[in-house]
C-alpha positions as a Python dict, from the first residue, in 0.01 Angstrom:
ca = {
    (1, 'M'): (0, 0, 0),
    (2, 'P'): (-209, 167, 254),
    (3, 'K'): (-171, 64, 626),
    (4, 'L'): (-466, 7, 845),
    (5, 'S'): (-423, 80, 1220),
    (6, 'K'): (-688, -6, 1466),
    (7, 'Q'): (-706, 22, 1850),
    (8, 'F'): (-863, -273, 2039),
    (9, 'Y'): (-991, -296, 2381),
    (10, 'L'): (-957, -643, 2538),
    (11, 'E'): (-1054, -722, 2896),
    (12, 'I'): (-913, -1024, 3041),
    (13, 'T'): (-988, -1128, 3415),
    (14, 'V'): (-703, -1246, 3645),
    (15, 'E'): (-887, -1586, 3636),
    (16, 'Q'): (-885, -1616, 3268),
    (17, 'F'): (-509, -1510, 3253),
    (18, 'L'): (-409, -1768, 3512),
    (19, 'N'): (-620, -2043, 3352),
    (20, 'S'): (-446, -1990, 3029),
    (21, 'C'): (-93, -1991, 3171),
    (22, 'S'): (114, -2332, 3152),
    (23, 'Y'): (257, -2494, 3478),
    (24, 'L'): (595, -2337, 3396),
    (25, 'E'): (450, -1986, 3340),
    (26, 'L'): (274, -2015, 3671),
    (27, 'Q'): (589, -2097, 3846),
    (28, 'E'): (763, -1796, 3682),
    (29, 'L'): (477, -1577, 3782),
    (30, 'D'): (517, -1715, 4140),
    (31, 'L'): (887, -1632, 4153),
    (32, 'L'): (826, -1280, 4022),
    (33, 'L'): (549, -1222, 4286),
    (34, 'E'): (749, -1367, 4559),
    (35, 'G'): (1048, -1148, 4493),
    (36, 'Y'): (822, -837, 4474),
    (37, 'L'): (647, -923, 4787),
    (38, 'R'): (967, -995, 4969),
    (39, 'K'): (1121, -656, 4849),
    (40, 'A'): (804, -460, 4952),
    (41, 'R'): (801, -620, 5290),
    (42, 'H'): (1176, -556, 5344),
    (43, 'T'): (1106, -188, 5257),
    (44, 'D'): (838, -171, 5508),
    (45, 'L'): (1050, -328, 5780),
    (46, 'I'): (1324, -83, 5706),
    (47, 'N'): (1075, 221, 5708),
    (48, 'E'): (933, 88, 6038),
    (49, 'Y'): (1277, 64, 6179),
    (50, 'K'): (1356, 415, 6082),
    (51, 'K'): (1042, 553, 6245),
    (52, 'K'): (1119, 385, 6560),
    (53, 'N'): (1475, 505, 6572),
    (54, 'K'): (1351, 873, 6507),
    (55, 'S'): (1097, 849, 6784),
    (56, 'L'): (1365, 708, 7025),
    (57, 'E'): (1610, 984, 6914),
    (58, 'A'): (1333, 1245, 7002),
    (59, 'K'): (1284, 1095, 7333),
    (60, 'E'): (1648, 1093, 7419),
    (61, 'K'): (1669, 1455, 7334),
    (62, 'Q'): (1390, 1557, 7581),
}
């Protein structure tokens, strides 16, 4: 039996996606995003701290 393979292009807006989610799915999405944002913020704080330490060390050497 021959197989047919077809590629589709479907565009879904963020609003459409969120409107189709159940309350539980929205809660799961919120937890995932919160974790990602917390991790990104933590990484930013670490990088900022490292930059400050490097500049302080450079000043101390002068």
